[in-house]
C-alpha positions as CSV (number, residue, x, y, z in Angstrom):
1,M,24.3,-8.7,20.4
2,H,21.1,-10.1,21.7
3,R,17.3,-9.2,21.6
4,S,14.6,-10.8,23.5
5,R,10.9,-10.5,23.8
6,T,7.9,-12.3,25.1
7,L,5.3,-13.1,22.1
8,R,1.7,-14.4,22.9
9,A,2.4,-17.7,21.0
10,T,3.3,-21.4,22.0
11,P,7.0,-22.6,20.8
12,E,5.1,-24.9,18.4
13,E,3.4,-21.9,16.7
14,I,6.7,-20.0,16.7
15,W,8.6,-22.9,15.9
16,A,6.7,-23.4,12.6
17,I,8.1,-20.3,11.4
18,V,11.9,-19.9,12.5
19,G,12.5,-23.8,12.3
20,D,11.7,-23.6,8.6
21,V,13.9,-21.1,6.7
22,Y,11.3,-20.8,3.3
23,H,9.5,-18.4,5.9
24,L,12.8,-16.1,6.4
25,P,11.2,-13.4,3.7
26,R,8.0,-13.3,6.2
27,W,10.2,-11.7,9.1
28,W,14.0,-11.4,8.7
29,P,14.8,-8.2,7.5
30,R,15.6,-7.6,4.1
31,V,15.3,-11.3,2.8
32,T,13.4,-11.2,-0.4
33,R,13.4,-14.9,-1.0
34,V,15.4,-18.1,0.1
35,E,17.1,-20.6,-2.4
36,G,18.9,-24.2,-2.5
37,V,17.6,-25.1,0.7
38,E,19.2,-28.3,1.6
39,D,19.1,-30.1,5.0
40,D,21.6,-27.9,6.6
41,A,22.3,-25.2,4.3
42,F,20.5,-22.5,2.2
43,T,21.0,-19.2,0.4
44,Q,19.3,-15.8,1.2
45,V,18.5,-13.5,-1.5
46,L,18.5,-10.1,0.4
47,T,17.6,-6.6,-1.0
48,T,20.0,-3.7,-0.2
49,A,18.7,-0.2,1.1
50,K,19.2,0.8,-2.6
51,G,17.3,-2.3,-4.1
52,V,20.2,-4.2,-5.2
53,P,19.9,-8.1,-4.6
54,V,22.5,-9.7,-2.6
55,R,23.0,-13.4,-2.2
56,A,24.4,-14.8,1.2
57,D,24.8,-18.3,1.9
58,Y,24.2,-20.0,5.2
59,R,25.0,-23.3,6.8
60,V,22.2,-24.5,9.9
61,V,24.8,-25.2,12.6
62,E,22.4,-26.2,15.4
63,S,18.9,-27.1,15.0
64,A,16.8,-28.5,18.3
65,P,13.0,-28.4,17.4
66,L,10.9,-25.9,19.9
67,R,14.2,-24.6,21.5
68,V,17.1,-23.4,19.4
69,Q,17.8,-22.6,15.5
70,R,21.4,-21.1,14.6
71,W,22.8,-20.3,11.3
72,A,26.4,-19.1,10.3
73,Q,27.1,-17.3,7.1
74,Q,29.6,-18.7,5.0
75,L,32.2,-16.2,4.1
76,V,35.0,-17.9,2.4
77,N,35.1,-16.5,-1.5
78,T,32.1,-14.0,-1.0
79,P,32.3,-10.4,-0.9
80,F,31.4,-10.5,2.5
81,E,34.7,-12.1,3.6
82,R,36.5,-8.6,3.4
83,V,34.3,-7.3,6.2
84,L,33.4,-10.3,8.1
85,A,35.8,-13.0,10.1
86,A,32.1,-14.6,11.3
87,S,28.5,-13.7,11.3
88,E,26.5,-16.3,13.2
89,V,22.5,-15.9,14.2
90,E,20.6,-17.6,16.9
91,V,17.0,-17.9,17.7
92,R,16.4,-19.4,20.9
93,L,12.7,-20.0,22.4
94,E,11.6,-20.8,26.1
95,P,8.0,-21.1,27.0
96,E,6.5,-18.5,29.4
97,G,3.3,-19.4,30.9
98,D,0.2,-21.0,29.0
99,A,0.6,-19.5,25.5
100,A,3.6,-17.4,25.6
101,T,7.2,-17.7,24.4
102,R,10.5,-15.7,25.2
103,V,12.1,-15.5,21.8
104,A,15.8,-14.7,22.2
105,V,17.6,-13.7,18.8
106,S,21.4,-13.2,18.9
107,L,23.7,-11.7,16.3
108,V,27.4,-12.6,16.7
109,Q,29.6,-10.7,14.0
110,R,33.2,-10.6,14.1
111,L,34.8,-8.0,11.8
112,R,38.1,-8.3,9.6
113,G,41.0,-5.9,9.3
114,M,40.0,-2.3,8.9
115,S,36.2,-3.1,9.1
116,R,36.8,-3.1,13.1
117,L,37.2,0.4,13.0
118,G,33.2,0.8,12.3
119,S,32.4,-1.7,14.6
120,F,29.7,0.6,16.6
121,M,27.9,1.0,13.3
122,V,27.8,-2.4,12.7
123,R,26.6,-2.8,16.2
124,N,23.8,-0.4,15.7
125,A,22.8,-1.9,12.6
126,G,22.7,-5.5,14.1
127,R,20.5,-4.1,17.0
128,R,18.2,-2.7,14.4
129,Q,18.3,-6.1,12.3
130,L,17.2,-8.0,15.8
131,D,14.6,-5.7,16.7
132,D,13.0,-5.8,13.1
133,A,13.4,-9.7,13.2
134,L,11.3,-9.8,16.4
135,N,8.9,-7.4,14.9
136,G,8.3,-9.3,12.1
137,L,7.7,-12.4,14.2
138,E,5.3,-10.5,16.6
139,A,3.4,-9.4,13.4
140,L,3.0,-13.3,12.3
141,V,2.0,-14.5,15.8
142,G,0.7,-11.6,17.8
143,P,1.9,-9.3,20.5
């Protein structure tokens, strides 16, 4: 799934946020903190709707400053492995005029086994997550 929005900020201003995983709690839904940051890996600590903390490990698979940041969830030997075959997020920036940037956020999730029966619910939740992420970015940089 894919969502995009034009924000009134330069690619440099937006990249300062999306290019640094430590900023994820400021704009990515349900992320309360980021731990174990390395050059190409990090752990998100998320909070469920019931307030339960959940750890999710990610690997940065592409990072091109001012253009694209993409990370994939590490699923092997995690509780997520039962539900997901793959999960990847991409944030793409495209300049639009003097002080505006088109921000495109994509979420690709492939479900595993019986989880595929709930794919419409996963798609709806994914769309909300992407909209909330864009709302978070917009709140940080302005409309």
